[in-house]
Structure formats: structure tokens, C-alpha cells
C-alpha positions, 0 to 999 in steps of 0.5 A: 102263979109262976113256977120255975124249973131247972132242966137239962134241955139244951136245944131249941128243937127239944124245948119246942117239942116239950112246950108243945107237949106241955101246952097240950097238957096245960092249955091255959098256961104260959110256958117258955124255956130260957136256954141261955140261963145256966139252969136251962130254965122252964117257966110256967105261969097259970092259975094252978100249977101241978109241979108233980105233973110237969116234972113227970111229963118231962121225965117221961120225955127223958129230961131232968126237971126239978123245981128251982128254989 
């Protein structure tokens, strides 16, 4: 399963920090950002993905995040 999110993350440093936090919370998921995309895409791949938990984690770290449809 792959879930794609639109974010407001603009720097590589911030993305790296968030990836670290996400990997601690979801250790068996593949996680990456595409900051070149206009929607600053966050992609998460794993067996089961809790979109609510991911959005909450990013919001707790001052990021806007929504599922991209």
C-alpha cells in the first residue's frame, strides 16, 4: 500500500528531521519526500498505513499535511 500526502515542507533539513520521526513511529515503512514537486509530496509505503497518525505527527511538528487524491 502506498499513501501520498501534500505538505508544506520546503527544506531538505526539515524533511530529513520529519523522516526520522516518521521512521521511529512507523519503522517498517518506506518514507520519502519529493520537494521538487509543487505539492511537496510525502510518500509512505507499507503494509498498513494510518493516515490519521501520519497527519497528526506532522501537524504536531508544525507542518500542514493532507492526503493527496
